[in-house]
C-alpha positions as CSV (number, residue, x, y, z in Angstrom):
1,X,89.7,43.8,123.1
2,X,87.0,46.3,123.3
3,X,85.1,48.5,120.9
4,X,87.2,47.6,117.8
5,X,87.0,43.8,118.4
6,X,83.6,43.5,116.8
7,X,84.8,45.4,113.7
8,X,87.8,43.1,113.4
9,X,85.5,40.0,113.6
10,X,83.3,41.4,111.0
11,X,86.3,41.9,108.7
12,X,87.1,38.2,109.1
13,X,83.5,37.2,108.1
14,X,84.0,38.2,104.5
15,X,85.2,40.9,102.2
16,X,81.7,41.5,100.8
17,X,80.4,42.6,104.2
18,X,83.6,44.5,104.9
19,X,83.2,46.5,101.7
20,X,80.0,48.0,103.1
21,X,81.4,48.6,106.6
22,X,82.3,52.2,107.4
23,X,86.0,52.9,107.9
24,X,87.0,52.6,111.6
25,X,87.7,55.9,113.2
26,X,91.3,56.1,114.1
27,X,92.1,56.5,117.8
28,X,94.4,59.5,118.3
29,X,97.3,59.7,120.7
30,X,95.4,62.2,123.0
31,X,92.4,59.9,123.1
32,X,94.6,56.9,124.1
33,X,96.7,58.8,126.7
34,X,93.7,60.6,128.3
35,X,91.9,57.3,128.6
36,X,95.0,55.6,130.2
37,X,95.1,58.5,132.7
38,X,91.4,58.3,133.5
39,X,90.8,54.5,133.3
40,X,94.1,53.0,134.5
41,X,96.2,55.5,136.4
42,X,93.4,57.1,138.3
43,X,92.0,53.8,139.7
44,X,95.5,52.6,140.5
45,X,96.2,55.7,142.5
46,X,92.8,55.5,144.2
47,X,93.6,51.9,145.2
48,X,97.0,52.9,146.6
49,X,95.4,55.8,148.5
50,X,92.8,53.4,150.1
51,X,95.5,50.9,151.0
52,X,97.9,53.4,152.4
53,X,95.1,55.0,154.5
54,X,94.3,51.6,155.9
55,X,97.9,50.9,156.7
56,X,98.1,54.2,158.5
57,X,95.1,53.2,160.6
58,X,96.5,49.7,161.2
59,X,99.8,51.0,162.4
60,X,98.1,53.5,164.7
61,X,96.1,50.7,166.3
62,X,99.2,48.5,166.6
63,X,101.1,51.2,168.4
64,X,98.2,51.8,170.8
65,X,98.2,48.0,171.6
66,X,101.1,45.9,170.4
67,X,99.5,42.4,170.0
68,X,99.5,39.5,167.6
69,X,96.1,40.4,166.3
70,X,97.0,44.0,165.5
71,X,100.3,42.9,164.0
72,X,98.6,40.6,161.6
73,X,96.2,43.4,160.6
74,X,99.1,45.7,160.0
75,X,101.0,43.1,158.0
76,X,98.0,42.6,155.7
77,X,97.6,46.3,155.3
78,X,101.2,46.5,154.3
79,X,100.8,43.8,151.7
80,X,97.8,45.5,150.2
81,X,99.7,48.8,150.0
82,X,102.7,46.9,148.6
83,X,100.6,45.3,145.8
84,X,98.9,48.5,144.9
85,X,102.2,50.2,144.5
86,X,103.7,47.3,142.4
87,X,100.9,47.8,139.9
88,X,102.1,51.3,139.4
89,X,105.8,50.9,139.8
90,X,106.2,48.4,136.9
91,X,105.8,51.2,134.4
92,X,105.4,54.5,136.3
93,X,104.3,57.6,134.4
94,X,104.3,61.3,135.1
95,X,104.2,62.3,138.8
96,X,104.3,58.6,139.9
97,X,108.0,58.4,138.9
98,X,109.1,61.6,140.6
99,X,111.5,61.4,143.6
100,X,109.1,62.4,146.4
101,X,107.0,59.3,145.7
102,X,109.8,56.9,144.5
103,X,111.9,57.5,147.7
104,X,109.0,56.3,149.9
105,X,108.5,53.0,148.0
106,X,111.7,52.0,146.2
107,X,114.8,52.6,148.3
108,X,115.7,49.6,150.5
109,X,115.6,50.1,154.3
110,X,118.6,50.4,156.5
111,X,119.1,47.7,159.2
112,X,116.7,47.6,162.1
113,X,119.6,48.6,164.3
114,X,120.1,51.8,162.3
115,X,116.4,52.4,162.2
116,X,116.2,52.1,166.0
117,X,119.0,54.7,166.2
118,X,117.2,57.0,163.8
119,X,113.9,56.6,165.8
120,X,115.6,58.4,168.7
121,X,115.8,61.6,166.6
122,X,112.2,61.8,165.6
123,X,110.0,64.7,166.8
124,X,108.7,64.0,170.3
125,X,105.4,65.8,169.9
126,X,102.3,64.3,168.2
127,X,102.4,65.1,164.5
128,X,99.6,65.9,162.2
129,X,99.6,64.1,158.8
130,X,101.0,67.3,157.2
131,X,103.8,67.6,159.8
132,X,104.6,63.9,159.5
133,X,105.0,64.3,155.8
134,X,107.1,67.4,156.1
135,X,109.6,65.9,158.6
136,X,109.4,62.5,157.0
137,X,110.5,63.8,153.6
138,X,113.7,65.2,155.2
139,X,114.8,61.8,156.4
140,X,117.8,60.3,154.7
141,X,117.3,57.5,152.1
142,X,116.8,54.1,153.6
143,X,115.2,55.5,156.7
144,X,111.8,56.2,155.4
145,X,108.8,54.8,153.6
146,X,107.3,51.4,152.9
147,X,110.5,49.3,153.0
148,X,111.1,50.6,156.6
149,X,107.6,49.3,157.6
150,X,108.3,46.0,156.0
151,X,111.7,45.5,157.7
152,X,110.0,46.0,161.1
153,X,106.7,44.2,160.6
154,X,108.3,41.1,159.0
155,X,111.4,41.0,161.1
156,X,112.2,37.8,163.1
157,X,110.8,39.3,166.3
158,X,108.4,42.1,165.3
159,X,106.5,42.4,168.5
160,X,109.8,42.7,170.5
161,X,111.2,45.2,168.0
162,X,108.0,47.3,168.0
163,X,108.3,47.7,171.8
164,X,111.9,48.8,171.6
165,X,112.5,52.5,172.3
166,X,110.4,54.5,169.7
167,X,110.3,51.9,167.0
168,X,106.5,51.6,166.8
169,X,106.1,55.4,166.7
170,X,108.8,55.6,164.1
171,X,107.1,53.0,161.9
172,X,103.7,54.7,162.4
173,X,105.3,57.9,161.3
174,X,106.3,56.3,158.0
175,X,102.7,55.1,157.4
176,X,101.5,58.7,157.9
177,X,104.1,60.1,155.5
178,X,103.2,57.5,152.9
179,X,99.4,58.2,153.2
180,X,100.0,61.9,152.8
181,X,102.3,61.6,149.8
182,X,99.8,59.3,148.0
183,X,97.1,62.0,148.6
184,X,99.4,64.6,147.1
185,X,100.1,62.2,144.2
186,X,96.4,61.9,143.5
187,X,96.0,65.7,143.5
188,X,98.9,66.0,141.0
189,X,97.3,63.5,138.6
190,X,93.9,65.2,138.9
191,X,95.4,68.5,138.0
192,X,97.4,66.9,135.1
193,X,94.3,65.3,133.7
194,X,92.3,68.5,133.8
195,X,95.2,70.4,132.1
196,X,95.7,67.7,129.5
197,X,92.1,68.2,128.4
198,X,93.0,71.7,127.3
199,X,96.7,71.4,126.3
200,X,96.7,69.1,123.3
201,X,100.6,69.0,123.3
202,X,100.9,67.1,126.6
203,X,99.0,63.9,125.6
204,X,101.3,63.6,122.6
205,X,104.3,63.9,124.9
206,X,102.8,61.3,127.3
207,X,102.4,58.9,124.3
208,X,106.1,58.5,124.0
209,X,106.5,58.2,127.7
210,X,103.7,55.6,127.7
211,X,105.3,53.4,125.0
212,X,108.8,53.7,126.6
213,X,107.3,52.7,130.0
214,X,105.7,49.6,128.5
215,X,109.1,48.6,127.0
216,X,110.9,49.3,130.3
217,X,108.3,47.4,132.4
218,X,108.4,44.3,130.2
219,X,112.2,44.4,130.3
220,X,112.2,44.6,134.0
221,X,110.1,41.5,134.2
222,X,112.4,39.9,131.7
223,X,115.3,40.4,134.2
224,X,113.3,38.9,137.1
225,X,115.3,36.6,139.4
226,X,114.2,34.8,142.5
227,X,115.8,36.3,145.6
228,X,118.4,34.4,147.4
229,X,116.6,34.8,150.7
230,X,113.2,33.5,151.4
231,X,110.6,36.0,150.3
232,X,107.0,34.8,150.6
233,X,105.8,38.0,148.8
234,X,107.7,37.6,145.6
235,X,104.9,36.0,143.6
236,X,102.5,38.7,144.9
237,X,105.0,41.3,143.7
238,X,105.4,39.8,140.2
239,X,101.7,39.2,139.6
240,X,100.9,42.8,140.7
241,X,103.6,44.0,138.2
242,X,102.0,41.9,135.5
243,X,98.5,43.2,136.4
244,X,99.7,46.8,136.2
245,X,101.4,46.2,132.9
246,X,98.4,44.4,131.5
247,X,96.1,47.3,132.4
248,X,98.3,49.8,130.7
249,X,98.4,47.7,127.5
250,X,94.7,46.9,127.4
251,X,93.4,50.2,128.8
252,X,91.3,48.4,131.4
253,X,87.8,49.6,130.8
254,X,88.8,52.4,128.4
255,X,90.9,52.8,125.2
256,X,94.1,50.8,125.2
257,X,96.9,49.9,122.9
258,X,94.6,47.2,121.3
259,X,92.2,49.9,120.2
260,X,95.0,52.1,119.0
261,X,96.6,49.4,116.8
262,X,93.3,47.9,115.5
263,X,92.0,51.4,114.4
264,X,95.2,51.6,112.3
265,X,94.7,48.1,110.7
266,X,97.5,46.6,112.7
267,X,95.7,43.4,113.6
268,X,98.6,41.1,113.4
269,X,100.7,43.3,115.8
270,X,98.0,43.4,118.3
271,X,97.2,39.7,118.2
272,X,100.9,38.9,118.7
273,X,101.0,41.3,121.7
274,X,97.8,39.9,123.1
275,X,99.1,36.3,122.9
276,X,102.4,37.1,124.6
277,X,100.7,39.1,127.3
278,X,98.5,36.1,128.0
279,X,101.5,33.8,128.2
280,X,103.1,36.2,130.7
281,X,99.9,36.2,132.8
282,X,99.9,32.4,132.9
283,X,103.5,32.3,133.9
284,X,102.7,34.6,136.8
285,X,100.0,32.2,137.9
286,X,102.4,29.4,137.8
287,X,104.8,31.3,140.0
288,X,102.0,31.7,142.6
289,X,101.6,28.0,142.7
290,X,105.3,27.3,143.1
291,X,108.1,29.9,143.3
292,X,110.7,27.7,141.5
293,X,113.5,28.7,139.2
294,X,111.8,26.9,136.4
295,X,108.7,29.1,136.8
296,X,110.9,32.2,137.2
297,X,112.5,31.4,133.9
298,X,109.1,31.2,132.3
299,X,108.4,34.7,133.5
300,X,111.7,35.9,132.0
301,X,111.1,34.2,128.6
302,X,107.5,35.4,128.3
303,X,108.4,39.0,129.3
304,X,111.3,39.1,126.9
305,X,109.1,38.0,124.0
306,X,106.6,40.7,124.9
307,X,109.4,43.2,125.1
308,X,110.7,42.2,121.7
309,X,107.3,42.7,120.1
310,X,106.7,46.1,121.8
311,X,110.1,47.3,120.6
312,X,109.9,45.9,117.1
313,X,106.5,45.0,115.7
314,X,104.5,47.6,117.7
315,X,107.0,50.4,117.5
316,X,107.5,49.9,113.7
317,X,103.7,49.9,113.1
318,X,103.3,53.1,115.2
319,X,106.1,54.8,113.3
320,X,104.4,54.1,110.0
321,X,101.3,55.9,111.2
């Protein structure tokens, strides 16, 4: 709750004071969407760029000297990149949901046996980041991107696997490809934000995409299930998803859905949304403490309640004005 919270509190203090309070300026759809792009999406992409750059460096160091220390550094760099992406992927907008980016982050990896075979076909000469991205983007699904790196770094015998044939060079190639694609993604968003400041039609279009993404993201969390296999990163993934969804709803340090609703006198709809979002955040914290089926169910229930509110109360209020 940001710039309209004080006005709401003042309203509650008494009708006499409220009668002398100037009418709150309505937040427009372009104001909301431009703020989301500048204050939520841009920082998230910057975080992903930093993390993917560090992963690229860590993988290069690991391939120069395969050791426990360098492996741990690369594993941590992977987790940072993974979390940064999960904040975006829960409700991707605009260029973030296009195939060139999604292929690198969302498609499960092939078996390490298949990856080892694929590594034998990689270019033999040292590649610049641009070349790595060009050739990497031509790899078949399941043979590229962050899932490939995870399958190698977190295998049962990662140090042995990394020293097999060209596996380390192949995994490093994926890190280079990711880093380059995230840089391209950042350029795409920068251009889009500049263009949106002059084309008043696009922010209106993005408004519908934004609301649909919030609904889809909360529904995805409502379908959350613990994996059958041990996954020590599942709580990290879910909490990154919740953090990303929360930032899109509140607008982080800028205008959010709260400001948009409150400026239209939809206090009850926002307070309901805020309460359910808080319950979802608390459920995520519980999952961090213990990844049990009971806590997973709390995630599903809280996310479904939030989804219901976004689809009904909030959507109805926005259709009215």
